[in-house]
C-alpha positions as CSV (number, residue, x, y, z in Angstrom):
1,M,-29.4,33.5,27.7
2,S,-26.6,35.8,28.7
3,E,-23.2,35.7,26.9
4,E,-21.5,34.4,30.0
5,K,-23.9,31.5,30.3
6,A,-23.8,30.7,26.5
7,L,-20.1,30.5,26.7
8,L,-20.1,28.4,29.7
9,A,-22.5,25.9,28.1
10,V,-20.2,25.7,25.0
11,R,-17.1,25.4,27.1
12,D,-18.8,22.6,29.2
13,K,-19.5,20.8,25.8
14,I,-15.7,21.2,24.9
15,D,-14.6,19.9,28.2
16,T,-16.9,16.9,27.8
17,I,-15.5,16.3,24.0
18,D,-12.1,16.8,25.3
19,R,-12.5,13.8,28.0
20,K,-14.0,11.5,25.2
21,I,-10.9,12.3,23.0
22,Q,-8.6,11.6,25.7
23,Q,-10.2,8.2,26.5
24,L,-10.1,7.2,22.8
25,L,-6.6,8.2,22.5
26,N,-5.7,6.1,25.1
27,A,-7.7,3.3,23.9
28,R,-5.9,3.7,20.5
29,T,-2.4,3.6,22.1
30,A,-3.3,0.3,24.1
31,C,-4.2,-1.2,20.7
32,A,-0.7,0.1,19.3
33,Q,0.9,-1.6,22.1
34,E,-1.0,-4.8,21.3
35,V,0.3,-4.5,17.9
36,A,3.9,-4.4,19.2
37,K,3.2,-7.4,21.4
38,I,2.1,-9.3,18.3
39,K,4.9,-8.3,16.3
40,V,7.4,-9.3,18.9
41,A,5.5,-12.7,19.3
42,N,6.0,-13.4,15.8
43,G,9.9,-12.5,15.7
44,E,10.0,-8.8,14.8
45,Q,12.2,-7.0,16.7
46,S,13.3,-3.7,15.0
47,D,11.1,-2.5,12.1
48,F,7.9,-1.4,13.8
49,Y,7.3,1.8,11.7
50,R,5.3,1.0,8.7
51,P,5.0,4.0,6.3
52,E,2.7,2.2,4.0
53,R,0.1,1.6,6.9
54,E,0.8,5.2,8.0
55,A,-0.1,6.5,4.4
56,M,-3.1,4.4,4.4
57,V,-4.4,5.8,7.5
58,L,-3.9,9.3,6.6
59,R,-5.5,8.8,3.3
60,N,-8.5,7.4,5.1
61,V,-8.6,10.2,7.7
62,M,-8.6,12.8,4.7
63,A,-11.1,11.0,2.7
64,R,-13.6,10.6,5.5
65,N,-13.3,14.0,6.9
66,D,-16.3,16.4,6.8
67,G,-14.9,19.5,8.1
68,P,-15.0,22.2,9.4
69,L,-11.4,21.3,10.3
70,P,-9.4,21.0,6.9
71,A,-8.3,17.4,5.7
72,K,-4.7,18.4,5.8
73,D,-4.9,19.7,9.4
74,M,-6.8,16.6,10.4
75,A,-4.1,14.5,8.8
76,R,-1.3,16.5,10.7
77,L,-3.1,15.7,14.0
78,F,-3.5,12.0,13.2
79,R,0.2,11.9,12.2
80,E,1.0,13.1,15.7
81,I,-1.3,10.6,17.3
82,M,0.4,7.9,15.3
83,S,3.8,9.2,16.2
84,A,2.9,9.2,19.9
85,C,1.4,5.7,19.6
86,L,4.5,4.3,17.8
87,A,6.8,5.7,20.6
88,T,4.9,3.4,23.0
89,E,5.8,0.6,20.8
90,R,9.4,1.4,20.2
91,L,10.9,5.0,20.0
92,L,11.6,5.6,16.4
93,K,15.1,7.1,15.7
94,V,15.4,9.5,12.8
95,A,18.8,10.8,11.7
96,Y,18.7,14.0,9.5
97,L,21.5,16.2,8.0
98,G,21.9,19.6,9.2
99,P,21.7,21.5,12.6
100,E,18.5,21.9,14.8
101,G,16.3,24.2,13.0
102,S,17.3,23.2,9.5
103,F,15.0,22.3,6.6
104,T,15.8,18.7,7.1
105,Q,14.8,18.8,10.7
106,A,11.5,20.3,9.5
107,A,11.0,17.7,7.1
108,A,11.6,14.9,9.6
109,A,9.1,16.5,12.2
110,K,6.5,16.7,9.3
111,Q,7.1,13.1,8.1
112,F,7.5,11.5,11.5
113,G,5.8,13.7,14.0
114,G,7.2,15.0,17.3
115,S,7.4,11.6,19.3
116,V,10.8,10.6,17.7
117,E,14.4,10.6,18.9
118,P,16.2,12.8,16.7
119,N,19.9,11.9,15.9
120,L,21.4,15.4,15.1
121,E,24.3,16.4,13.1
122,A,26.6,13.8,11.7
123,P,28.5,13.4,8.6
124,L,26.6,11.8,5.7
125,P,28.8,8.6,5.7
126,M,28.1,8.0,9.4
127,Y,24.3,7.8,8.5
128,F,24.9,5.2,6.1
129,T,27.0,3.3,8.7
130,L,24.0,3.3,10.9
131,L,21.9,1.9,8.3
132,K,24.5,-0.7,7.3
133,W,24.7,-1.9,10.9
134,A,20.9,-2.0,11.4
135,M,21.0,0.5,14.2
136,Q,17.3,0.9,14.1
137,V,17.6,4.4,12.7
138,T,15.7,6.0,9.8
139,V,17.7,8.5,7.8
140,L,16.2,11.4,6.0
141,C,18.7,12.7,3.4
142,P,18.2,15.8,1.2
143,L,18.2,15.6,-2.4
144,K,18.6,19.2,-4.0
145,T,17.1,19.9,-7.4
146,Q,17.2,23.3,-9.3
147,L,13.3,23.6,-8.3
148,K,13.4,22.8,-4.6
149,A,14.7,20.5,-2.1
150,W,13.1,17.2,-2.0
151,Y,13.4,14.7,0.8
152,L,13.9,11.1,0.5
153,I,13.7,8.4,3.2
154,L,16.4,5.8,3.0
């Protein structure tokens, strides 16, 4: 088989797999929307993000991963999938200290994925006011140590 035919055959396989992935992602999103409907029917209106559930899913993803994609990369992809699915339930608003491009923004993206509504620069007391008034905002606040910056979700 010529190189061109061999490449075409592998690319056809990739296209078939991509279609299956897309179908499965849409099915997963529909399930996430069903979860939201159940939560709303039972009186929940604001707190759709469940970090403990996300952590459990990511631990399971990493544990069952058998490569060749490294487990940490697989977990990163699943974090983005969960972020996109959550956005179809209710958009997660994340407030972080610092300007766009700051370490805190990078930590927010790493923790919550790309499908969130960032609330940019505001003074620290403003974030605590948002929390106090239950404005459906998650706040990422940096705590600096002598070793490195650690981020805490409040």
